[in-house]
N, C-alpha and C positions, 0 to 999 in steps of 0.2 A: 658598388655601394660602400659608402664610408662607414666608419665605426659608429658614429653617432646615429646614423640612419638604421643600421643593423640593430643596435641596442634598442632603439625606439620600436622597431618592428617586433623584436623578441618580447619586449615588455608588453606590447599590445596583445600579442598572441598568448602569452601566459595569463594576462589579465582576462582575456576572453575565455580561456579554458577554465579558469577559476570561477568566472561568472556562471558558465554552464554547469559546472560541478555544484555550485550553490543552488541551482534550480532544482536539483534532485530532491524530491520530497521524501521524508521518512527515513527511519533507521530500522532495518529489518531485525537487528538484534534486540532493540528496544521493543519492537513490535511483537517479537516472540514472547516477551514478558507480558505485554498487554493481552496477548492471546490466551494466557493461562485462564483468565476468567471466561473465555469463550469455549475452552476445551471441555467444560462440563457438558456442553451440548453438541459440540462439533469436533470431529476427528480432523487432525491436521495431516496424518500420514496415510489416509485412505479416503475413498469416496463413499465408504460405508456410512449409513445414517446412524447417528446416535439419537438424540432428540431432534436435532436439526441435521441438515445434510453434511456429509464429509466434505472438506474443503480442499483436499489435495487436487491440484491442477485447476483450481477455480478459474484463473485468468486465461486458461487455454480452452475452456469449454465454449460451446456455441451459445449457450444461454444458461441463466441461473434458474432456480425453481420458480421464480416469479415471471419467467419468460423474457426477462431483459438480458441484454448483452452484458457479460461481466467485465465492465471497464471501471476505471477509478470512480467516476461520478456515480454510477449505479450501485457499486458495492458500498460506497460511502453513504448513499441515500438509504440503503438497506440497514446499515449499521445505525444511522441516525434515527430512522423511523421504526425499525423493527417490523413486527407484523407476523401473523401466522404462528403465534406462540413465542416469538422472539421479542424480548423487551427492547425498547428504544434506548439507544446509548447516546443520543444527542447531548443530553445534559450530564451524562455520567463520565464521558471521555472528553478530554481536551482535543482541540484540533490537531495538536502535535501528536498526541497518542493515536488518533485516527490515522494520521499520515504514517506513523510507525507501523500500525496494524496492517494497513494496506500494503506497505513495503514488504512486510513479512508474508502476507498472503500471496504475494507475487512470487515468492521463493518456493511455494509448495508445489 
């Protein structure tokens, strides 16, 4: 393999890695800040109920309280729609804030 081909292959590999890194949604650190408004009703460090369920280990659970699997789409729908005493955050949080929040919830 000549130098030109090697440089091209490396550039493509690095570009692909950066593209995949760019696909990652949300910033967990920012999401922790967003979660502060959720912490009035939800524990982050336990499964113990406050007003709403504790969220520790949310994404490793078999199902959420509404019976749905805790994946990104279902958690986001719950944040957007609220229900069962939880307010709807569809208009209160931006899409980026919701991405950040979900990234944070995955760390619990």
